[in-house]
C-alpha atoms as a printed R data frame, in Angstrom:
    type eleno elety resid chain resno       x       y       z
1   ATOM     1    CA   MET     A     1  80.383 152.031  10.163
2   ATOM     2    CA   TYR     A     2  83.499 152.094   8.929
3   ATOM     3    CA   TRP     A     3  86.008 150.275   6.000
4   ATOM     4    CA   CYS     A     4  88.588 148.523   8.364
5   ATOM     5    CA   HIS     A     5  91.008 147.888   5.489
6   ATOM     6    CA   GLU     A     6  91.830 151.632   5.277
7   ATOM     7    CA   LYS     A     7  93.494 153.902   8.089
8   ATOM     8    CA   HIS     A     8  90.795 156.313   8.068
9   ATOM     9    CA   GLY     A     9  88.033 154.216   7.647
10  ATOM    10    CA   ASP     A    10  86.652 155.476   4.386
11  ATOM    11    CA   TYR     A    11  86.470 152.812   1.334
12  ATOM    12    CA   SER     A    12  88.788 153.125  -1.503
13  ATOM    13    CA   VAL     A    13  88.255 150.845  -4.431
14  ATOM    14    CA   LYS     A    14  92.382 150.155  -3.810
15  ATOM    15    CA   SER     A    15  91.675 148.550  -0.348
16  ATOM    16    CA   ALA     A    16  88.848 146.549  -1.730
17  ATOM    17    CA   TYR     A    17  91.223 145.405  -5.114
18  ATOM    18    CA   LYS     A    18  94.127 144.286  -2.828
19  ATOM    19    CA   LEU     A    19  91.292 142.049  -0.441
20  ATOM    20    CA   LEU     A    20  89.724 140.836  -3.554
21  ATOM    21    CA   GLN     A    21  93.240 139.898  -4.761
22  ATOM    22    CA   VAL     A    22  93.890 138.130  -1.374
23  ATOM    23    CA   GLN     A    23  90.725 136.270  -1.038
24  ATOM    24    CA   LYS     A    24  91.113 134.949  -4.671
25  ATOM    25    CA   SER     A    25  94.694 133.506  -3.844
26  ATOM    26    CA   TYR     A    26  92.838 130.850  -1.544
27  ATOM    27    CA   TRP     A    27  90.923 129.407  -4.677
28  ATOM    28    CA   ARG     A    28  94.111 129.202  -7.098
29  ATOM    29    CA   ARG     A    29  95.937 126.167  -7.751
30  ATOM    30    CA   SER     A    30  99.297 125.120  -7.371
31  ATOM    31    CA   ASP     A    31  99.793 124.327 -10.800
32  ATOM    32    CA   SER     A    32  98.338 127.915 -12.076
33  ATOM    33    CA   ASN     A    33 100.598 130.032  -8.968
34  ATOM    34    CA   SER     A    34 103.404 127.983 -10.555
35  ATOM    35    CA   LEU     A    35 102.886 129.028 -14.161
36  ATOM    36    CA   TRP     A    36 102.183 132.412 -13.153
37  ATOM    37    CA   SER     A    37 105.668 132.584 -11.214
38  ATOM    38    CA   LYS     A    38 107.521 130.979 -14.486
39  ATOM    39    CA   ILE     A    39 105.509 133.825 -16.733
40  ATOM    40    CA   TRP     A    40 106.553 136.658 -14.692
41  ATOM    41    CA   ARG     A    41 109.811 135.241 -14.442
42  ATOM    42    CA   ILE     A    42 110.349 135.772 -18.441
43  ATOM    43    CA   LYS     A    43 113.055 138.217 -19.111
44  ATOM    44    CA   ALA     A    44 111.278 140.567 -21.015
45  ATOM    45    CA   PRO     A    45 110.187 144.069 -20.970
46  ATOM    46    CA   ALA     A    46 107.626 145.274 -18.581
47  ATOM    47    CA   LYS     A    47 105.543 146.741 -21.523
48  ATOM    48    CA   GLN     A    48 105.742 143.196 -23.330
49  ATOM    49    CA   LYS     A    49 104.259 141.592 -19.796
50  ATOM    50    CA   GLY     A    50 101.219 143.620 -20.367
51  ATOM    51    CA   VAL     A    51 102.226 146.086 -17.286
52  ATOM    52    CA   GLU     A    52 103.569 149.684 -17.916
53  ATOM    53    CA   VAL     A    53 106.021 150.799 -16.028
54  ATOM    54    CA   ASP     A    54 108.048 154.365 -15.705
55  ATOM    55    CA   PRO     A    55 111.589 153.516 -16.034
56  ATOM    56    CA   MET     A    56 112.031 156.889 -13.687
57  ATOM    57    CA   CYS     A    57 112.847 156.902 -10.486
58  ATOM    58    CA   PRO     A    58 109.438 156.836  -8.493
59  ATOM    59    CA   VAL     A    59 110.922 158.602  -5.897
60  ATOM    60    CA   CYS     A    60 113.101 161.984  -6.971
61  ATOM    61    CA   LYS     A    61 111.264 161.459 -10.588
62  ATOM    62    CA   ARG     A    62 114.523 162.970 -12.262
63  ATOM    63    CA   GLU     A    63 116.623 159.581 -13.117
64  ATOM    64    CA   PRO     A    64 116.437 156.458 -15.031
65  ATOM    65    CA   GLU     A    65 116.183 153.763 -11.621
66  ATOM    66    CA   THR     A    66 119.250 152.423 -11.955
67  ATOM    67    CA   ILE     A    67 121.183 150.486  -9.200
68  ATOM    68    CA   ASP     A    68 123.533 153.535  -9.497
69  ATOM    69    CA   HIS     A    69 120.775 155.770  -8.890
70  ATOM    70    CA   VAL     A    70 118.967 154.062  -6.127
71  ATOM    71    CA   PHE     A    71 121.986 154.256  -3.906
72  ATOM    72    CA   SER     A    72 124.488 156.940  -5.364
73  ATOM    73    CA   HIS     A    73 122.193 159.751  -7.257
74  ATOM    74    CA   CYS     A    74 118.555 159.561  -6.001
75  ATOM    75    CA   SER     A    75 117.871 162.628  -3.642
76  ATOM    76    CA   VAL     A    76 116.440 160.495  -0.622
77  ATOM    77    CA   ALA     A    77 119.936 158.671  -0.749
78  ATOM    78    CA   VAL     A    78 121.793 161.713  -1.068
79  ATOM    79    CA   GLN     A    79 120.040 163.067   2.212
80  ATOM    80    CA   CYS     A    80 121.145 160.186   3.914
81  ATOM    81    CA   TRP     A    81 124.598 160.072   2.867
82  ATOM    82    CA   GLN     A    82 124.792 163.928   3.427
83  ATOM    83    CA   MET     A    83 123.466 163.423   7.133
84  ATOM    84    CA   ALA     A    84 126.174 160.992   8.026
85  ATOM    85    CA   ARG     A    85 128.855 162.968   6.684
86  ATOM    86    CA   ASN     A    86 127.527 166.396   8.420
87  ATOM    87    CA   GLU     A    87 127.346 164.572  11.556
88  ATOM    88    CA   LEU     A    88 130.671 163.535  11.679
89  ATOM    89    CA   VAL     A    89 132.448 166.806  10.147
90  ATOM    90    CA   TRP     A    90 130.034 169.303  12.383
91  ATOM    91    CA   ASN     A    91 129.288 167.428  15.098
92  ATOM    92    CA   LYS     A    92 132.256 165.167  15.262
93  ATOM    93    CA   LYS     A    93 129.669 162.368  15.772
94  ATOM    94    CA   ALA     A    94 130.219 159.005  13.481
95  ATOM    95    CA   CYS     A    95 127.004 157.583  11.957
96  ATOM    96    CA   ARG     A    96 126.774 153.854  12.930
97  ATOM    97    CA   LEU     A    97 125.151 151.869  10.294
98  ATOM    98    CA   TYR     A    98 121.807 151.206  11.337
99  ATOM    99    CA   VAL     A    99 121.411 155.049  12.021
100 ATOM   100    CA   ILE     A   100 122.106 155.593   8.388
101 ATOM   101    CA   VAL     A   101 119.352 152.650   7.612
102 ATOM   102    CA   ASP     A   102 116.881 153.962   9.897
103 ATOM   103    CA   ASN     A   103 116.962 157.514   8.313
104 ATOM   104    CA   ALA     A   104 116.501 155.856   4.849
105 ATOM   105    CA   LYS     A   105 113.456 154.006   6.393
106 ATOM   106    CA   GLN     A   106 111.868 157.080   7.492
107 ATOM   107    CA   TYR     A   107 112.723 158.912   3.857
108 ATOM   108    CA   LEU     A   108 111.173 156.325   2.486
109 ATOM   109    CA   GLU     A   109 108.003 156.378   5.029
110 ATOM   110    CA   GLN     A   110 107.506 159.926   4.023
111 ATOM   111    CA   TRP     A   111 107.407 159.499   0.751
112 ATOM   112    CA   ARG     A   112 104.913 156.513   1.049
113 ATOM   113    CA   TYR     A   113 102.810 158.364   3.129
114 ATOM   114    CA   ALA     A   114 102.804 161.125   0.482
115 ATOM   115    CA   GLN     A   115 101.405 159.056  -2.119
116 ATOM   116    CA   ARG     A   116  98.425 157.647  -0.403
117 ATOM   117    CA   LYS     A   117  94.631 158.697  -0.717
118 ATOM   118    CA   VAL     A   118  94.664 160.533   2.474
119 ATOM   119    CA   SER     A   119  96.974 163.226   1.424
120 ATOM   120    CA   TYR     A   120  99.331 165.634   3.731
121 ATOM   121    CA   SER     A   121  96.913 168.848   2.903
122 ATOM   122    CA   MET     A   122  94.216 167.159   5.263
123 ATOM   123    CA   PHE     A   123  96.509 168.004   7.848
124 ATOM   124    CA   PRO     A   124  98.514 171.017   9.261
125 ATOM   125    CA   GLN     A   125 101.542 171.919   8.323
126 ATOM   126    CA   SER     A   126 104.704 171.074  10.413
127 ATOM   127    CA   VAL     A   127 104.524 173.210  13.613
128 ATOM   128    CA   GLU     A   128 108.201 175.284  14.859
129 ATOM   129    CA   GLY     A   129 110.400 172.254  16.334
130 ATOM   130    CA   ASP     A   130 109.618 169.668  13.929
131 ATOM   131    CA   GLY     A   131 112.030 167.350  11.800
132 ATOM   132    CA   GLU     A   132 114.923 167.784  14.562
133 ATOM   133    CA   VAL     A   133 117.535 165.356  13.157
134 ATOM   134    CA   SER     A   134 119.699 165.061  16.204
135 ATOM   135    CA   TRP     A   135 118.978 164.844  19.626
136 ATOM   136    CA   VAL     A   136 117.680 168.425  21.272
137 ATOM   137    CA   LYS     A   137 118.266 168.649  25.215
138 ATOM   138    CA   PRO     A   138 114.620 169.945  26.747
139 ATOM   139    CA   GLN     A   139 114.357 173.539  28.028
140 ATOM   140    CA   GLU     A   140 115.456 174.758  31.065
141 ATOM   141    CA   SER     A   141 112.048 173.865  33.435
142 ATOM   142    CA   GLU     A   142 110.699 171.551  30.465
143 ATOM   143    CA   ILE     A   143 111.156 167.662  30.387
144 ATOM   144    CA   LYS     A   144 110.731 165.663  26.859
145 ATOM   145    CA   VAL     A   145 108.935 162.073  26.986
146 ATOM   146    CA   TYR     A   146 110.312 160.203  23.826
147 ATOM   147    CA   VAL     A   147 107.657 157.867  22.076
148 ATOM   148    CA   ASP     A   148 108.615 154.578  19.978
149 ATOM   149    CA   ALA     A   149 106.883 151.501  19.197
150 ATOM   150    CA   ALA     A   150 108.546 148.017  17.551
151 ATOM   151    CA   LEU     A   151 107.254 144.920  16.075
152 ATOM   152    CA   PHE     A   152 108.117 141.525  16.761
153 ATOM   153    CA   GLU     A   153 106.569 139.535  13.844
154 ATOM   154    CA   GLU     A   154 108.426 136.449  14.674
155 ATOM   155    CA   PHE     A   155 106.368 136.486  18.185
156 ATOM   156    CA   ASN     A   156 103.379 137.731  17.469
157 ATOM   157    CA   ALA     A   157 103.726 140.874  19.448
158 ATOM   158    CA   SER     A   158 104.543 144.735  19.578
159 ATOM   159    CA   GLY     A   159 106.657 147.011  21.991
160 ATOM   160    CA   ILE     A   160 106.737 150.200  23.446
161 ATOM   161    CA   GLY     A   161 109.442 152.158  24.652
162 ATOM   162    CA   LEU     A   162 108.905 155.509  26.656
163 ATOM   163    CA   VAL     A   163 111.643 157.388  28.110
164 ATOM   164    CA   VAL     A   164 111.838 160.876  30.005
165 ATOM   165    CA   ARG     A   165 114.678 163.004  29.848
166 ATOM   166    CA   ASP     A   166 115.342 166.357  31.563
167 ATOM   167    CA   SER     A   167 117.057 170.143  30.504
168 ATOM   168    CA   GLU     A   168 120.469 168.038  31.138
169 ATOM   169    CA   GLY     A   169 120.081 165.037  28.662
170 ATOM   170    CA   GLU     A   170 119.651 162.974  32.093
171 ATOM   171    CA   MET     A   171 117.432 160.114  31.186
172 ATOM   172    CA   ILE     A   172 114.622 160.602  34.764
173 ATOM   173    CA   MET     A   173 112.495 157.385  33.994
174 ATOM   174    CA   ALA     A   174 111.543 154.880  31.063
175 ATOM   175    CA   LYS     A   175 109.270 151.646  30.730
176 ATOM   176    CA   THR     A   176 108.481 149.607  28.515
177 ATOM   177    CA   ILE     A   177 104.895 147.836  27.331
178 ATOM   178    CA   CYS     A   178 104.664 144.779  25.492
179 ATOM   179    CA   ILE     A   179 101.553 143.651  23.541
180 ATOM   180    CA   LYS     A   180 100.839 139.820  22.820
181 ATOM   181    CA   GLU     A   181 100.053 140.641  18.952
182 ATOM   182    CA   THR     A   182 101.770 142.033  16.044
183 ATOM   183    CA   LEU     A   183 100.089 145.397  15.230
184 ATOM   184    CA   ASP     A   184 100.102 147.435  12.076
185 ATOM   185    CA   PRO     A   185 102.987 149.786  12.670
186 ATOM   186    CA   GLU     A   186 100.592 153.208  12.303
187 ATOM   187    CA   MET     A   187  98.677 151.257  15.188
188 ATOM   188    CA   ALA     A   188 101.370 150.492  17.595
189 ATOM   189    CA   GLU     A   189 103.018 154.183  16.959
190 ATOM   190    CA   VAL     A   190  99.548 155.882  17.882
191 ATOM   191    CA   ILE     A   191  99.173 153.568  20.811
192 ATOM   192    CA   ALA     A   192 102.478 154.286  22.042
193 ATOM   193    CA   ILE     A   193 101.686 158.247  21.930
194 ATOM   194    CA   LYS     A   194  98.562 157.800  23.902
195 ATOM   195    CA   GLU     A   195 100.228 155.267  26.511
196 ATOM   196    CA   ALA     A   196 102.748 158.288  26.749
197 ATOM   197    CA   LEU     A   197 100.147 161.088  26.796
198 ATOM   198    CA   SER     A   198  98.257 158.501  30.250
199 ATOM   199    CA   TRP     A   199 101.860 158.732  31.658
200 ATOM   200    CA   THR     A   200 102.068 162.151  31.689
201 ATOM   201    CA   GLU     A   201  98.658 163.052  33.676
202 ATOM   202    CA   LYS     A   202 100.614 161.240  36.791
203 ATOM   203    CA   LEU     A   203 104.048 163.345  36.035
204 ATOM   204    CA   PRO     A   204 105.066 165.617  38.323
205 ATOM   205    CA   TRP     A   205 106.348 168.275  35.637
206 ATOM   206    CA   GLN     A   206 104.006 171.092  34.133
207 ATOM   207    CA   HIS     A   207 105.659 171.788  30.628
208 ATOM   208    CA   ILE     A   208 106.120 168.096  28.469
209 ATOM   209    CA   THR     A   209 106.909 168.113  25.155
210 ATOM   210    CA   VAL     A   210 105.784 164.195  23.928
211 ATOM   211    CA   GLU     A   211 108.521 163.273  21.098
212 ATOM   212    CA   SER     A   212 107.417 160.530  18.239
213 ATOM   213    CA   ASP     A   213 109.257 159.614  14.816
214 ATOM   214    CA   CYS     A   214 106.022 158.934  13.094
215 ATOM   215    CA   LEU     A   215 104.903 161.496  11.048
216 ATOM   216    CA   LEU     A   216 102.040 160.086   9.741
217 ATOM   217    CA   VAL     A   217 100.666 159.864  13.455
218 ATOM   218    CA   VAL     A   218 101.400 162.814  14.544
219 ATOM   219    CA   GLN     A   219 100.083 164.797  11.345
220 ATOM   220    CA   SER     A   220  96.780 162.837  12.151
221 ATOM   221    CA   ILE     A   221  96.452 163.890  16.178
222 ATOM   222    CA   ARG     A   222  96.740 167.223  15.126
223 ATOM   223    CA   SER     A   223  94.448 167.192  12.418
224 ATOM   224    CA   LYS     A   224  90.837 167.895  13.264
225 ATOM   225    CA   THR     A   225  90.053 165.137  10.368
226 ATOM   226    CA   PRO     A   226  87.454 162.333  11.407
227 ATOM   227    CA   MET     A   227  88.450 158.958  11.360
228 ATOM   228    CA   LEU     A   228  85.778 156.119  11.727
229 ATOM   229    CA   SER     A   229  88.373 153.290  12.247
230 ATOM   230    CA   LEU     A   230  90.324 151.638  15.485
231 ATOM   231    CA   PHE     A   231  93.290 154.147  14.524
232 ATOM   232    CA   GLY     A   232  90.692 156.995  14.452
233 ATOM   233    CA   ARG     A   233  89.557 155.780  17.638
234 ATOM   234    CA   MET     A   234  92.987 156.021  19.170
235 ATOM   235    CA   VAL     A   235  93.695 159.315  17.350
236 ATOM   236    CA   LYS     A   236  90.369 160.436  18.766
237 ATOM   237    CA   GLU     A   237  91.498 159.368  22.514
238 ATOM   238    CA   CYS     A   238  95.075 161.289  21.881
239 ATOM   239    CA   ARG     A   239  93.183 164.508  20.692
240 ATOM   240    CA   ARG     A   240  91.381 164.214  24.137
241 ATOM   241    CA   LEU     A   241  94.221 163.499  26.416
242 ATOM   242    CA   LEU     A   242  96.473 166.651  24.720
243 ATOM   243    CA   GLN     A   243  92.952 168.845  25.451
244 ATOM   244    CA   GLU     A   244  92.901 168.117  29.024
245 ATOM   245    CA   GLN     A   245  96.855 168.594  29.286
246 ATOM   246    CA   ASN     A   246  97.550 171.926  27.944
247 ATOM   247    CA   THR     A   247 100.852 172.240  29.054
248 ATOM   248    CA   VAL     A   248 101.453 168.943  27.299
249 ATOM   249    CA   SER     A   249 102.678 169.052  23.621
250 ATOM   250    CA   LEU     A   250 103.306 167.090  20.864
251 ATOM   251    CA   SER     A   251 106.263 166.961  18.051
252 ATOM   252    CA   PHE     A   252 107.965 165.165  15.431
253 ATOM   253    CA   ILE     A   253 111.285 164.055  15.301
254 ATOM   254    CA   LYS     A   254 113.355 162.293  13.071
255 ATOM   255    CA   ARG     A   255 114.273 158.626  13.790
256 ATOM   256    CA   SER     A   256 118.079 159.409  14.318
257 ATOM   257    CA   ALA     A   257 117.236 161.992  16.672
258 ATOM   258    CA   ASN     A   258 114.904 159.253  18.584
259 ATOM   259    CA   MET     A   259 117.299 156.639  19.086
260 ATOM   260    CA   VAL     A   260 116.836 155.968  22.953
261 ATOM   261    CA   ALA     A   261 113.132 155.756  22.926
262 ATOM   262    CA   HIS     A   262 113.976 153.630  19.640
263 ATOM   263    CA   GLU     A   263 116.301 151.247  21.754
264 ATOM   264    CA   LEU     A   264 113.991 150.640  24.306
265 ATOM   265    CA   ALA     A   265 111.083 149.757  22.439
266 ATOM   266    CA   ARG     A   266 113.331 147.161  20.538
267 ATOM   267    CA   ALA     A   267 113.877 145.585  23.451
268 ATOM   268    CA   SER     A   268 111.077 145.863  24.785
269 ATOM   269    CA   TYR     A   269 109.689 142.108  24.195
270 ATOM   270    CA   PHE     A   270 112.509 140.958  26.347
271 ATOM   271    CA   PHE     A   271 112.115 143.253  29.269
272 ATOM   272    CA   PRO     A   272 108.491 143.269  29.255
273 ATOM   273    CA   ASP     A   273 106.094 145.888  30.937
274 ATOM   274    CA   ARG     A   274 108.758 147.233  33.366
275 ATOM   275    CA   GLU     A   275 110.143 150.927  34.855
276 ATOM   276    CA   PHE     A   276 113.975 151.879  34.545
277 ATOM   277    CA   ASP     A   277 116.129 154.479  36.225
278 ATOM   278    CA   ARG     A   278 119.270 155.084  34.618
279 ATOM   279    CA   ARG     A   279 121.057 152.629  36.183
280 ATOM   280    CA   SER     A   280 119.094 149.511  34.902
281 ATOM   281    CA   VAL     A   281 118.285 150.380  31.387
282 ATOM   282    CA   PRO     A   282 119.524 147.817  28.603
283 ATOM   283    CA   ILE     A   283 122.891 147.721  27.560
284 ATOM   284    CA   GLU     A   284 121.505 149.105  24.106
285 ATOM   285    CA   VAL     A   285 119.699 152.273  25.278
286 ATOM   286    CA   ASP     A   286 122.762 153.081  27.811
287 ATOM   287    CA   VAL     A   287 124.952 153.136  24.692
288 ATOM   288    CA   ALA     A   288 122.251 155.432  22.867
289 ATOM   289    CA   LEU     A   289 121.949 157.779  26.136
290 ATOM   290    CA   LYS     A   290 125.962 157.590  26.135
291 ATOM   291    CA   ALA     A   291 125.631 158.956  22.158
292 ATOM   292    CA   ASP     A   292 123.351 161.363  22.418
293 ATOM   293    CA   LEU     A   293 125.638 163.122  25.477
294 ATOM   294    CA   CYS     A   294 128.797 163.116  23.485
């Protein structure tokens, strides 16, 4: 048995409380909802509403969480802007707006993960090669399989993009998978890695690195922590596939280093369950490939 409202399958008071709130919401009268909406819109300090809110920024915990701080002074915001500046100054690459936004989301995901009940201490520390910000070519005689997932809530679907690249940086092949269900983000990412590891079994190369930009999933797969949930079952399957392929490894990279797979995953709903060569990839993927090689 497992508790389906937590990734790790263990019961927690927090998830049970959330579930009760959702269930209660079905029994509230519309006039009651309207009353509470008006109460919460009152322009009063949070303490007067009965909720203690720390005015300090919850990310860096150094300064009050003002708009100026959030966008200009917070350490996470500064990292995003510095990365964009460094790419331009040192690598002569201008970061597109969506790359900066994706990096901000990545930093936010890591911060949220750090606040979760399942702490980093349960998982192995980062290994050499983790956390690349810019795309890096595979070594000679090695290939890399880049993995990403995307959600299409408006279509009730999820998509996966898998891209194989050689030591020259050229795309050898790629494929999309479309799932007719809106999955949880981490579930979509772990299924994407499982599909990549199943695919590598059939590839002719020996030394293969699978790279994903979802830190939570990569750390979960590396861990030996048992998980009884559906997410945990997928993690267990990924561990098994990695064990059976001793020349295949798994690495974590930042979103900015995974833009080709990211764009392919975003295109997977419109190009479902297809395989591509370099000449047939969607235009967005082609643009991302060229940007990596500049």
